All heavy atoms as TSV, in Angstrom:
chain	resi	resn	atom	element	x	y	z
A	1	MET	N	N	12.269	-12.200	-4.975
A	1	MET	CA	C	11.021	-11.513	-5.352
A	1	MET	C	C	11.382	-10.324	-6.175
A	1	MET	O	O	12.061	-9.428	-5.742
A	1	MET	CB	C	10.250	-11.079	-4.110
A	1	MET	CG	C	9.686	-12.237	-3.322
A	1	MET	SD	S	8.747	-11.665	-1.964
A	1	MET	CE	C	8.931	-13.044	-0.869
A	2	GLY	N	N	10.903	-10.313	-7.407
A	2	GLY	CA	C	11.249	-9.296	-8.385
A	2	GLY	C	C	10.403	-8.054	-8.232
A	2	GLY	O	O	9.556	-7.898	-7.357
A	3	THR	N	N	10.725	-7.087	-9.083
A	3	THR	CA	C	10.070	-5.787	-9.079
A	3	THR	C	C	8.567	-5.935	-9.299
A	3	THR	O	O	7.761	-5.253	-8.669
A	3	THR	CB	C	10.691	-4.883	-10.158
A	3	THR	OG1	O	12.101	-4.781	-9.921
A	3	THR	CG2	C	10.046	-3.521	-10.114
A	4	MET	N	N	8.198	-6.784	-10.244
A	4	MET	CA	C	6.766	-6.958	-10.547
A	4	MET	C	C	5.965	-7.455	-9.334
A	4	MET	O	O	4.798	-7.132	-9.160
A	4	MET	CB	C	6.541	-7.865	-11.728
A	4	MET	CG	C	6.889	-7.207	-13.094
A	4	MET	SD	S	6.056	-5.626	-13.341
A	4	MET	CE	C	4.344	-6.112	-13.324
A	5	TYR	N	N	6.575	-8.310	-8.513
A	5	TYR	CA	C	5.949	-8.774	-7.316
A	5	TYR	C	C	5.603	-7.566	-6.402
A	5	TYR	O	O	4.469	-7.512	-5.960
A	5	TYR	CB	C	6.863	-9.726	-6.584
A	5	TYR	CG	C	6.329	-10.130	-5.210
A	5	TYR	CD1	C	5.335	-11.131	-5.065
A	5	TYR	CD2	C	6.788	-9.549	-4.038
A	5	TYR	CE1	C	4.839	-11.507	-3.860
A	5	TYR	CE2	C	6.293	-9.899	-2.797
A	5	TYR	CZ	C	5.314	-10.871	-2.686
A	5	TYR	OH	O	4.812	-11.232	-1.499
A	6	TRP	N	N	6.530	-6.688	-6.156
A	6	TRP	CA	C	6.295	-5.581	-5.273
A	6	TRP	C	C	5.349	-4.549	-5.870
A	6	TRP	O	O	4.539	-3.967	-5.181
A	6	TRP	CB	C	7.642	-4.932	-4.878
A	6	TRP	CG	C	8.458	-5.837	-4.037
A	6	TRP	CD1	C	9.561	-6.562	-4.449
A	6	TRP	CD2	C	8.180	-6.278	-2.706
A	6	TRP	NE1	N	9.991	-7.367	-3.445
A	6	TRP	CE2	C	9.182	-7.221	-2.381
A	6	TRP	CE3	C	7.226	-5.966	-1.771
A	6	TRP	CZ2	C	9.236	-7.831	-1.108
A	6	TRP	CZ3	C	7.293	-6.556	-0.514
A	6	TRP	CH2	C	8.276	-7.491	-0.216
A	7	VAL	N	N	5.418	-4.352	-7.193
A	7	VAL	CA	C	4.499	-3.467	-7.863
A	7	VAL	C	C	3.053	-3.997	-7.771
A	7	VAL	O	O	2.087	-3.253	-7.491
A	7	VAL	CB	C	4.900	-3.216	-9.336
A	7	VAL	CG1	C	3.842	-2.488	-10.110
A	7	VAL	CG2	C	6.245	-2.458	-9.405
A	8	SER	N	N	2.909	-5.294	-7.979
A	8	SER	CA	C	1.556	-5.881	-7.924
A	8	SER	C	C	1.027	-5.845	-6.478
A	8	SER	O	O	-0.150	-5.609	-6.269
A	8	SER	CB	C	1.577	-7.327	-8.438
A	8	SER	OG	O	2.335	-8.167	-7.610
A	9	ARG	N	N	1.885	-6.042	-5.491
A	9	ARG	CA	C	1.416	-5.914	-4.117
A	9	ARG	C	C	0.986	-4.505	-3.767
A	9	ARG	O	O	-0.005	-4.278	-3.096
A	9	ARG	CB	C	2.562	-6.302	-3.137
A	9	ARG	CG	C	3.028	-7.716	-3.298
A	9	ARG	CD	C	2.028	-8.697	-2.802
A	9	ARG	NE	N	2.264	-8.962	-1.405
A	9	ARG	CZ	C	1.637	-9.857	-0.694
A	9	ARG	NH1	N	0.714	-10.585	-1.278
A	9	ARG	NH2	N	1.884	-10.046	0.542
A	10	TYR	N	N	1.757	-3.500	-4.285
A	10	TYR	CA	C	1.393	-2.106	-4.067
A	10	TYR	C	C	0.071	-1.789	-4.746
A	10	TYR	O	O	-0.789	-1.157	-4.155
A	10	TYR	CB	C	2.528	-1.186	-4.612
A	10	TYR	CG	C	2.155	0.273	-4.523
A	10	TYR	CD1	C	2.235	0.918	-3.273
A	10	TYR	CD2	C	1.799	1.006	-5.626
A	10	TYR	CE1	C	1.897	2.264	-3.172
A	10	TYR	CE2	C	1.518	2.339	-5.530
A	10	TYR	CZ	C	1.563	2.967	-4.304
A	10	TYR	OH	O	1.253	4.279	-4.189
A	11	ALA	N	N	-0.103	-2.259	-5.985
A	11	ALA	CA	C	-1.356	-1.988	-6.718
A	11	ALA	C	C	-2.522	-2.629	-6.006
A	11	ALA	O	O	-3.592	-2.009	-5.886
A	11	ALA	CB	C	-1.242	-2.513	-8.161
A	12	LEU	N	N	-2.378	-3.842	-5.520
A	12	LEU	CA	C	-3.450	-4.492	-4.839
A	12	LEU	C	C	-3.795	-3.810	-3.531
A	12	LEU	O	O	-4.982	-3.511	-3.274
A	12	LEU	CB	C	-3.068	-5.970	-4.525
A	12	LEU	CG	C	-4.086	-6.785	-3.734
A	12	LEU	CD1	C	-5.347	-6.961	-4.556
A	12	LEU	CD2	C	-3.480	-8.127	-3.341
A	13	ALA	N	N	-2.802	-3.459	-2.748
A	13	ALA	CA	C	-3.048	-2.720	-1.459
A	13	ALA	C	C	-3.684	-1.382	-1.720
A	13	ALA	O	O	-4.640	-0.974	-1.033
A	13	ALA	CB	C	-1.780	-2.595	-0.709
A	14	SER	N	N	-3.242	-0.676	-2.733
A	14	SER	CA	C	-3.801	0.657	-3.051
A	14	SER	C	C	-5.253	0.540	-3.502
A	14	SER	O	O	-6.104	1.342	-3.081
A	14	SER	CB	C	-2.974	1.354	-4.151
A	14	SER	OG	O	-1.703	1.596	-3.711
A	15	THR	N	N	-5.540	-0.434	-4.330
A	15	THR	CA	C	-6.891	-0.587	-4.830
A	15	THR	C	C	-7.879	-0.955	-3.727
A	15	THR	O	O	-8.971	-0.360	-3.633
A	15	THR	CB	C	-6.917	-1.686	-5.929
A	15	THR	OG1	O	-5.954	-1.350	-6.945
A	15	THR	CG2	C	-8.277	-1.869	-6.508
A	16	VAL	N	N	-7.488	-1.879	-2.877
A	16	VAL	CA	C	-8.398	-2.277	-1.806
A	16	VAL	C	C	-8.607	-1.152	-0.815
A	16	VAL	O	O	-9.741	-0.865	-0.432
A	16	VAL	CB	C	-7.814	-3.518	-1.086
A	16	VAL	CG1	C	-8.607	-3.842	0.195
A	16	VAL	CG2	C	-7.787	-4.769	-2.029
A	17	LEU	N	N	-7.547	-0.469	-0.432
A	17	LEU	CA	C	-7.670	0.668	0.479
A	17	LEU	C	C	-8.474	1.786	-0.087
A	17	LEU	O	O	-9.305	2.417	0.566
A	17	LEU	CB	C	-6.258	1.125	0.922
A	17	LEU	CG	C	-6.265	2.175	2.024
A	17	LEU	CD1	C	-7.035	1.714	3.251
A	17	LEU	CD2	C	-4.858	2.507	2.383
A	18	PHE	N	N	-8.279	2.048	-1.402
A	18	PHE	CA	C	-9.057	3.115	-2.056
A	18	PHE	C	C	-10.525	2.780	-2.064
A	18	PHE	O	O	-11.415	3.627	-1.759
A	18	PHE	CB	C	-8.537	3.302	-3.507
A	18	PHE	CG	C	-9.377	4.294	-4.282
A	18	PHE	CD1	C	-9.367	5.624	-3.943
A	18	PHE	CD2	C	-10.110	3.865	-5.357
A	18	PHE	CE1	C	-10.143	6.520	-4.691
A	18	PHE	CE2	C	-10.889	4.741	-6.091
A	18	PHE	CZ	C	-10.880	6.107	-5.788
A	19	ALA	N	N	-10.867	1.508	-2.331
A	19	ALA	CA	C	-12.263	1.121	-2.359
A	19	ALA	C	C	-12.896	1.271	-0.941
A	19	ALA	O	O	-14.031	1.736	-0.832
A	19	ALA	CB	C	-12.378	-0.344	-2.808
A	20	ILE	N	N	-12.173	0.894	0.102
A	20	ILE	CA	C	-12.690	1.064	1.443
A	20	ILE	C	C	-12.883	2.494	1.773
A	20	ILE	O	O	-13.931	2.890	2.317
A	20	ILE	CB	C	-11.685	0.365	2.454
A	20	ILE	CG1	C	-11.728	-1.146	2.273
A	20	ILE	CG2	C	-12.044	0.780	3.862
A	20	ILE	CD1	C	-10.609	-1.870	3.035
A	21	LEU	N	N	-11.912	3.346	1.455
A	21	LEU	CA	C	-12.027	4.796	1.770
A	21	LEU	C	C	-13.151	5.477	0.973
A	21	LEU	O	O	-13.869	6.351	1.545
A	21	LEU	CB	C	-10.685	5.479	1.546
A	21	LEU	CG	C	-9.582	5.110	2.493
A	21	LEU	CD1	C	-8.258	5.727	2.075
A	21	LEU	CD2	C	-9.915	5.435	3.921
A	22	VAL	N	N	-13.352	5.090	-0.261
A	22	VAL	CA	C	-14.440	5.681	-1.069
A	22	VAL	C	C	-15.767	5.223	-0.487
A	22	VAL	O	O	-16.741	6.013	-0.390
A	22	VAL	CB	C	-14.279	5.334	-2.557
A	22	VAL	CG1	C	-15.548	5.639	-3.329
A	22	VAL	CG2	C	-13.134	6.122	-3.135
A	23	ALA	N	N	-15.854	3.940	-0.122
A	23	ALA	CA	C	-17.119	3.446	0.489
A	23	ALA	C	C	-17.461	4.230	1.764
A	23	ALA	O	O	-18.597	4.628	1.982
A	23	ALA	CB	C	-17.000	1.953	0.787
A	24	ILE	N	N	-16.474	4.449	2.558
A	24	ILE	CA	C	-16.665	5.222	3.807
A	24	ILE	C	C	-17.109	6.659	3.446
A	24	ILE	O	O	-17.983	7.198	4.093
A	24	ILE	CB	C	-15.392	5.244	4.700
A	24	ILE	CG1	C	-15.146	3.819	5.248
A	24	ILE	CG2	C	-15.510	6.247	5.809
A	24	ILE	CD1	C	-13.837	3.660	5.940
A	25	GLU	N	N	-16.502	7.237	2.460
A	25	GLU	CA	C	-16.830	8.587	2.013
A	25	GLU	C	C	-18.293	8.641	1.600
A	25	GLU	O	O	-19.017	9.594	1.969
A	25	GLU	CB	C	-15.914	9.013	0.851
A	25	GLU	CG	C	-16.124	10.396	0.361
A	25	GLU	CD	C	-15.558	11.413	1.289
A	25	GLU	OE1	O	-14.658	11.134	2.100
A	25	GLU	OE2	O	-16.100	12.567	1.286
A	26	PHE	N	N	-18.783	7.686	0.863
A	26	PHE	CA	C	-20.187	7.657	0.420
A	26	PHE	C	C	-21.124	7.397	1.565
A	26	PHE	O	O	-22.203	7.962	1.645
A	26	PHE	CB	C	-20.371	6.614	-0.683
A	26	PHE	CG	C	-19.984	7.127	-2.068
A	26	PHE	CD1	C	-18.849	6.642	-2.681
A	26	PHE	CD2	C	-20.732	8.088	-2.703
A	26	PHE	CE1	C	-18.453	7.136	-3.938
A	26	PHE	CE2	C	-20.345	8.572	-3.940
A	26	PHE	CZ	C	-19.197	8.091	-4.563
A	27	ILE	N	N	-20.727	6.519	2.486
A	27	ILE	CA	C	-21.569	6.250	3.660
A	27	ILE	C	C	-21.765	7.495	4.483
A	27	ILE	O	O	-22.859	7.732	5.039
A	27	ILE	CB	C	-20.977	5.089	4.489
A	27	ILE	CG1	C	-21.126	3.782	3.733
A	27	ILE	CG2	C	-21.619	5.008	5.878
A	27	ILE	CD1	C	-20.384	2.619	4.328
A	28	GLN	N	N	-20.681	8.299	4.603
A	28	GLN	CA	C	-20.798	9.528	5.363
A	28	GLN	C	C	-21.524	10.614	4.630
A	28	GLN	O	O	-21.678	11.752	5.195
A	28	GLN	CB	C	-19.402	10.024	5.716
A	28	GLN	CG	C	-18.670	9.110	6.752
A	28	GLN	CD	C	-17.250	9.616	7.030
A	28	GLN	OE1	O	-16.679	10.445	6.316
A	28	GLN	NE2	N	-16.720	9.113	8.108
A	29	GLY	N	N	-21.986	10.371	3.426
A	29	GLY	CA	C	-22.750	11.326	2.668
A	29	GLY	C	C	-21.895	12.241	1.782
A	29	GLY	O	O	-22.410	13.210	1.228
A	30	GLY	N	N	-20.686	11.903	1.644
A	30	GLY	CA	C	-19.767	12.667	0.758
A	30	GLY	C	C	-19.856	12.207	-0.648
A	30	GLY	O	O	-20.974	12.113	-1.200
A	31	GLY	N	N	-18.768	11.908	-1.222
A	31	GLY	CA	C	-18.723	11.416	-2.592
A	31	GLY	C	C	-18.421	12.508	-3.602
A	31	GLY	O	O	-18.540	12.337	-4.809
A	32	SER	N	N	-17.965	13.676	-3.090
A	32	SER	CA	C	-17.561	14.740	-3.986
A	32	SER	C	C	-16.228	14.391	-4.623
A	32	SER	O	O	-15.539	13.489	-4.195
A	32	SER	CB	C	-17.419	16.055	-3.186
A	32	SER	OG	O	-16.363	15.949	-2.271
A	33	THR	N	N	-15.883	15.149	-5.626
A	33	THR	CA	C	-14.602	14.909	-6.317
A	33	THR	C	C	-13.434	15.091	-5.337
A	33	THR	O	O	-12.515	14.315	-5.372
A	33	THR	CB	C	-14.464	15.925	-7.497
A	33	THR	OG1	O	-15.519	15.728	-8.362
A	33	THR	CG2	C	-13.184	15.644	-8.230
A	34	ASN	N	N	-13.499	16.083	-4.471
A	34	ASN	CA	C	-12.443	16.317	-3.527
A	34	ASN	C	C	-12.333	15.100	-2.515
A	34	ASN	O	O	-11.231	14.744	-2.159
A	34	ASN	CB	C	-12.651	17.608	-2.714
A	34	ASN	CG	C	-12.338	18.829	-3.613
A	34	ASN	OD1	O	-11.618	18.757	-4.571
A	34	ASN	ND2	N	-12.891	19.944	-3.214
A	35	GLY	N	N	-13.457	14.602	-2.103
A	35	GLY	CA	C	-13.432	13.461	-1.196
A	35	GLY	C	C	-12.834	12.201	-1.855
A	35	GLY	O	O	-12.051	11.477	-1.209
A	36	ILE	N	N	-13.171	12.005	-3.100
A	36	ILE	CA	C	-12.614	10.823	-3.787
A	36	ILE	C	C	-11.134	11.012	-4.088
A	36	ILE	O	O	-10.355	10.083	-3.884
A	36	ILE	CB	C	-13.382	10.576	-5.104
A	36	ILE	CG1	C	-14.825	10.176	-4.764
A	36	ILE	CG2	C	-12.734	9.559	-5.982
A	36	ILE	CD1	C	-15.784	10.077	-5.934
A	37	LEU	N	N	-10.725	12.230	-4.428
A	37	LEU	CA	C	-9.279	12.451	-4.663
A	37	LEU	C	C	-8.507	12.349	-3.372
A	37	LEU	O	O	-7.369	11.849	-3.328
A	37	LEU	CB	C	-9.075	13.832	-5.301
A	37	LEU	CG	C	-9.509	13.962	-6.771
A	37	LEU	CD1	C	-9.349	15.383	-7.225
A	37	LEU	CD2	C	-8.793	12.999	-7.648
A	38	GLY	N	N	-9.120	12.777	-2.266
A	38	GLY	CA	C	-8.503	12.654	-0.973
A	38	GLY	C	C	-8.332	11.160	-0.585
A	38	GLY	O	O	-7.312	10.778	-0.070
A	39	SER	N	N	-9.363	10.393	-0.889
A	39	SER	CA	C	-9.277	8.959	-0.609
A	39	SER	C	C	-8.188	8.302	-1.464
A	39	SER	O	O	-7.459	7.440	-0.964
A	39	SER	CB	C	-10.639	8.282	-0.962
A	39	SER	OG	O	-11.667	8.776	-0.134
A	40	LEU	N	N	-8.048	8.758	-2.662
A	40	LEU	CA	C	-6.997	8.199	-3.544
A	40	LEU	C	C	-5.610	8.563	-2.980
A	40	LEU	O	O	-4.729	7.702	-2.895
A	40	LEU	CB	C	-7.148	8.730	-4.967
A	40	LEU	CG	C	-6.056	8.297	-5.983
A	40	LEU	CD1	C	-6.084	6.812	-6.147
A	40	LEU	CD2	C	-6.291	9.021	-7.298
A	41	ALA	N	N	-5.440	9.794	-2.588
A	41	ALA	CA	C	-4.151	10.248	-2.039
A	41	ALA	C	C	-3.807	9.464	-0.782
A	41	ALA	O	O	-2.646	8.980	-0.613
A	41	ALA	CB	C	-4.191	11.748	-1.781
A	42	TRP	N	N	-4.736	9.298	0.111
A	42	TRP	CA	C	-4.504	8.542	1.366
A	42	TRP	C	C	-4.230	7.065	1.070
A	42	TRP	O	O	-3.362	6.500	1.715
A	42	TRP	CB	C	-5.662	8.678	2.339
A	42	TRP	CG	C	-5.620	9.960	3.107
A	42	TRP	CD1	C	-6.479	10.993	2.994
A	42	TRP	CD2	C	-4.680	10.281	4.115
A	42	TRP	NE1	N	-6.115	11.974	3.875
A	42	TRP	CE2	C	-5.021	11.587	4.568
A	42	TRP	CE3	C	-3.557	9.683	4.653
A	42	TRP	CZ2	C	-4.280	12.241	5.572
A	42	TRP	CZ3	C	-2.810	10.298	5.669
A	42	TRP	CH2	C	-3.218	11.589	6.104
A	43	ALA	N	N	-4.945	6.533	0.128
A	43	ALA	CA	C	-4.691	5.112	-0.240
A	43	ALA	C	C	-3.302	4.907	-0.791
A	43	ALA	O	O	-2.618	3.916	-0.429
A	43	ALA	CB	C	-5.758	4.654	-1.223
A	44	LEU	N	N	-2.869	5.781	-1.700
A	44	LEU	CA	C	-1.533	5.657	-2.273
A	44	LEU	C	C	-0.437	5.860	-1.216
A	44	LEU	O	O	0.513	5.079	-1.200
A	44	LEU	CB	C	-1.371	6.661	-3.407
A	44	LEU	CG	C	-2.251	6.436	-4.651
A	44	LEU	CD1	C	-2.056	7.558	-5.645
A	44	LEU	CD2	C	-1.951	5.094	-5.307
A	45	LEU	N	N	-0.624	6.842	-0.370
A	45	LEU	CA	C	0.364	7.097	0.679
A	45	LEU	C	C	0.473	5.947	1.675
A	45	LEU	O	O	1.570	5.472	1.995
A	45	LEU	CB	C	0.005	8.416	1.404
A	45	LEU	CG	C	0.953	8.818	2.531
A	45	LEU	CD1	C	2.345	9.094	1.984
A	45	LEU	CD2	C	0.438	9.990	3.261
A	46	ALA	N	N	-0.688	5.510	2.167
A	46	ALA	CA	C	-0.704	4.411	3.148
A	46	ALA	C	C	-0.158	3.117	2.562
A	46	ALA	O	O	0.587	2.389	3.212
A	46	ALA	CB	C	-2.100	4.223	3.677
A	47	SER	N	N	-0.495	2.860	1.305
A	47	SER	CA	C	0.040	1.634	0.655
A	47	SER	C	C	1.504	1.716	0.454
A	47	SER	O	O	2.205	0.719	0.595
A	47	SER	CB	C	-0.652	1.438	-0.663
A	47	SER	OG	O	-2.031	1.201	-0.476
A	48	ALA	N	N	2.027	2.909	0.135
A	48	ALA	CA	C	3.443	3.082	-0.059
A	48	ALA	C	C	4.189	2.785	1.265
A	48	ALA	O	O	5.214	2.121	1.244
A	48	ALA	CB	C	3.786	4.474	-0.546
A	49	ILE	N	N	3.681	3.285	2.354
A	49	ILE	CA	C	4.304	3.074	3.663
A	49	ILE	C	C	4.209	1.577	4.006
A	49	ILE	O	O	5.210	0.970	4.444
A	49	ILE	CB	C	3.626	3.911	4.742
A	49	ILE	CG1	C	3.920	5.388	4.490
A	49	ILE	CG2	C	4.083	3.482	6.136
A	49	ILE	CD1	C	3.142	6.342	5.346
A	50	PHE	N	N	3.079	0.941	3.786
A	50	PHE	CA	C	2.852	-0.472	4.119
A	50	PHE	C	C	3.776	-1.360	3.301
A	50	PHE	O	O	4.512	-2.183	3.863
A	50	PHE	CB	C	1.394	-0.833	3.911
A	50	PHE	CG	C	1.045	-2.278	4.187
A	50	PHE	CD1	C	1.081	-2.765	5.450
A	50	PHE	CD2	C	0.739	-3.093	3.134
A	50	PHE	CE1	C	0.763	-4.108	5.695
A	50	PHE	CE2	C	0.445	-4.414	3.359
A	50	PHE	CZ	C	0.484	-4.958	4.608
A	51	ILE	N	N	3.734	-1.204	2.012
A	51	ILE	CA	C	4.536	-2.089	1.146
A	51	ILE	C	C	6.044	-1.750	1.283
A	51	ILE	O	O	6.875	-2.620	1.236
A	51	ILE	CB	C	4.105	-1.971	-0.343
A	51	ILE	CG1	C	2.643	-2.444	-0.495
A	51	ILE	CG2	C	5.018	-2.741	-1.269
A	51	ILE	CD1	C	2.384	-3.864	-0.035
A	52	GLY	N	N	6.347	-0.473	1.468
A	52	GLY	CA	C	7.777	-0.102	1.725
A	52	GLY	C	C	8.323	-0.759	2.952
A	52	GLY	O	O	9.460	-1.203	2.971
A	53	SER	N	N	7.527	-0.812	4.023
A	53	SER	CA	C	7.996	-1.451	5.247
A	53	SER	C	C	8.180	-2.971	5.023
A	53	SER	O	O	9.118	-3.590	5.525
A	53	SER	CB	C	7.079	-1.211	6.410
A	53	SER	OG	O	5.850	-1.860	6.238
A	54	LYS	N	N	7.290	-3.570	4.280
A	54	LYS	CA	C	7.418	-5.021	3.962
A	54	LYS	C	C	8.644	-5.267	3.120
A	54	LYS	O	O	9.398	-6.230	3.339
A	54	LYS	CB	C	6.178	-5.496	3.180
A	54	LYS	CG	C	4.892	-5.439	3.951
A	54	LYS	CD	C	4.837	-6.517	4.969
A	54	LYS	CE	C	3.481	-6.576	5.635
A	54	LYS	NZ	N	3.454	-7.490	6.718
A	55	TYR	N	N	8.913	-4.382	2.166
A	55	TYR	CA	C	10.089	-4.505	1.280
A	55	TYR	C	C	11.406	-4.395	2.078
A	55	TYR	O	O	12.279	-5.180	1.933
A	55	TYR	CB	C	10.024	-3.481	0.168
A	55	TYR	CG	C	11.296	-3.512	-0.713
A	55	TYR	CD1	C	11.454	-4.519	-1.620
A	55	TYR	CD2	C	12.233	-2.524	-0.604
A	55	TYR	CE1	C	12.609	-4.555	-2.385
A	55	TYR	CE2	C	13.361	-2.536	-1.409
A	55	TYR	CZ	C	13.557	-3.588	-2.278
A	55	TYR	OH	O	14.674	-3.600	-3.083
A	56	LEU	N	N	11.415	-3.406	2.971
A	56	LEU	CA	C	12.610	-3.209	3.807
A	56	LEU	C	C	12.866	-4.392	4.754
A	56	LEU	O	O	14.002	-4.828	4.916
A	56	LEU	CB	C	12.537	-1.929	4.580
A	56	LEU	CG	C	12.606	-0.602	3.782
A	56	LEU	CD1	C	12.381	0.606	4.691
A	56	LEU	CD2	C	13.953	-0.560	3.087
A	57	ARG	N	N	11.806	-4.942	5.292
A	57	ARG	CA	C	11.930	-6.108	6.136
A	57	ARG	C	C	12.453	-7.323	5.319
A	57	ARG	O	O	13.296	-8.082	5.749
A	57	ARG	CB	C	10.609	-6.474	6.782
A	57	ARG	CG	C	10.754	-7.597	7.789
A	57	ARG	CD	C	9.497	-7.973	8.493
A	57	ARG	NE	N	8.734	-6.838	8.937
A	57	ARG	CZ	C	7.386	-6.787	8.884
A	57	ARG	NH1	N	6.723	-7.801	8.464
A	57	ARG	NH2	N	6.731	-5.721	9.342
A	58	PHE	N	N	11.907	-7.459	4.095
A	58	PHE	CA	C	12.375	-8.534	3.221
A	58	PHE	C	C	13.825	-8.394	2.886
A	58	PHE	O	O	14.585	-9.334	2.954
A	58	PHE	CB	C	11.542	-8.526	1.940
A	58	PHE	CG	C	12.066	-9.433	0.830
A	58	PHE	CD1	C	11.933	-10.794	0.961
A	58	PHE	CD2	C	12.717	-8.885	-0.229
A	58	PHE	CE1	C	12.417	-11.633	-0.045
A	58	PHE	CE2	C	13.248	-9.698	-1.216
A	58	PHE	CZ	C	13.113	-11.088	-1.136
A	59	ARG	N	N	14.272	-7.157	2.563
A	59	ARG	CA	C	15.654	-6.908	2.218
A	59	ARG	C	C	16.570	-7.165	3.428
A	59	ARG	O	O	17.694	-7.686	3.269
A	59	ARG	CB	C	15.838	-5.473	1.736
A	59	ARG	CG	C	15.193	-5.146	0.421
A	59	ARG	CD	C	15.890	-5.797	-0.714
A	59	ARG	NE	N	17.244	-5.178	-0.783
A	59	ARG	CZ	C	18.057	-5.346	-1.798
A	59	ARG	NH1	N	17.705	-6.072	-2.810
A	59	ARG	NH2	N	19.246	-4.771	-1.804
A	60	LYS	N	N	16.122	-6.810	4.629
A	60	LYS	CA	C	16.900	-7.047	5.835
A	60	LYS	C	C	17.057	-8.523	6.067
A	60	LYS	O	O	18.154	-9.000	6.422
A	60	LYS	CB	C	16.211	-6.354	7.029
A	60	LYS	CG	C	16.972	-6.454	8.301
A	60	LYS	CD	C	16.247	-5.754	9.399
A	60	LYS	CE	C	16.994	-5.844	10.712
A	60	LYS	NZ	N	16.240	-5.213	11.781
A	61	GLU	N	N	15.997	-9.288	5.883
A	61	GLU	CA	C	16.051	-10.749	6.074
A	61	GLU	C	C	16.949	-11.375	5.019
A	61	GLU	O	O	17.676	-12.319	5.338
A	61	GLU	CB	C	14.639	-11.325	6.041
A	61	GLU	CG	C	13.819	-11.010	7.251
A	61	GLU	CD	C	12.407	-11.469	7.114
A	61	GLU	OE1	O	12.030	-12.094	6.076
A	61	GLU	OE2	O	11.628	-11.238	8.091
A	62	GLN	N	N	16.893	-10.879	3.795
A	62	GLN	CA	C	17.747	-11.410	2.737
A	62	GLN	C	C	19.218	-11.187	3.038
A	62	GLN	O	O	20.034	-12.013	2.835
A	62	GLN	CB	C	17.375	-10.817	1.394
A	62	GLN	CG	C	16.037	-11.284	0.850
A	62	GLN	CD	C	16.068	-12.749	0.501
A	62	GLN	OE1	O	15.595	-13.536	1.300
A	62	GLN	NE2	N	16.549	-13.085	-0.595
A	63	GLY	N	N	19.526	-9.960	3.535
A	63	GLY	CA	C	20.890	-9.688	3.856
A	63	GLY	C	C	21.395	-10.510	5.023
A	63	GLY	O	O	22.559	-10.943	5.020
A	64	GLY	N	N	20.561	-10.731	6.001
A	64	GLY	CA	C	20.960	-11.537	7.130
A	64	GLY	C	C	21.199	-12.971	6.760
A	64	GLY	O	O	22.121	-13.620	7.241
A	65	ALA	N	N	20.381	-13.511	5.870
A	65	ALA	CA	C	20.518	-14.903	5.457
A	65	ALA	C	C	21.720	-15.053	4.636
A	65	ALA	O	O	22.433	-16.088	4.703
A	65	ALA	CB	C	19.270	-15.346	4.688
A	66	ALA	N	N	22.098	-14.023	3.823
A	66	ALA	CA	C	23.297	-14.149	2.998
A	66	ALA	C	C	24.553	-14.089	3.808
A	66	ALA	O	O	25.571	-14.679	3.460
A	66	ALA	CB	C	23.306	-12.993	1.967
A	67	ASN	N	N	24.542	-13.436	4.973
A	67	ASN	CA	C	25.674	-13.347	5.845
A	67	ASN	C	C	25.711	-14.452	6.912
A	67	ASN	O	O	26.524	-14.351	7.835
A	67	ASN	CB	C	25.694	-11.981	6.528
A	67	ASN	CG	C	25.909	-10.877	5.534
A	67	ASN	OD1	O	26.505	-11.045	4.531
A	67	ASN	ND2	N	25.342	-9.701	5.846
A	68	GLY	N	N	24.811	-15.377	6.832
A	68	GLY	CA	C	24.812	-16.455	7.802
A	68	GLY	C	C	24.013	-16.110	9.084
A	68	GLY	O	O	24.064	-16.826	10.029
A	69	ARG	N	N	23.353	-15.002	9.066
A	69	ARG	CA	C	22.518	-14.585	10.213
A	69	ARG	C	C	21.071	-14.787	9.889
A	69	ARG	O	O	20.652	-14.802	8.788
A	69	ARG	CB	C	22.760	-13.107	10.548
A	69	ARG	CG	C	24.148	-12.810	11.032
A	69	ARG	CD	C	24.333	-11.347	11.246
A	69	ARG	NE	N	24.173	-10.683	9.947
A	69	ARG	CZ	C	24.299	-9.398	9.756
A	69	ARG	NH1	N	24.542	-8.617	10.766
A	69	ARG	NH2	N	24.178	-8.881	8.586
A	70	LYS	N	N	20.282	-14.815	10.893
A	70	LYS	CA	C	18.820	-14.957	10.730
A	70	LYS	C	C	18.117	-14.044	11.663
A	70	LYS	O	O	18.529	-13.656	12.691
A	70	LYS	CB	C	18.357	-16.399	10.976
A	70	LYS	CG	C	16.921	-16.587	10.711
A	70	LYS	CD	C	16.689	-16.857	9.236
A	70	LYS	CE	C	15.173	-17.089	9.097
A	70	LYS	NZ	N	14.630	-16.833	7.903
């Protein structure tokens, strides 16, 4: 799995999470610039952690398979 795969996964996760957080912000009566920027920051951070953990797990499995371990 190349770099573009992981970048596209990150972009997809960030976009979906941002949309959910902005929707919640509007439902709660917010929708200010600060609320939207906060939603963006949380979406980017959470997606980085999520995709980063998936990437590390993938790398660990790849290393184990290369060494004859699973």
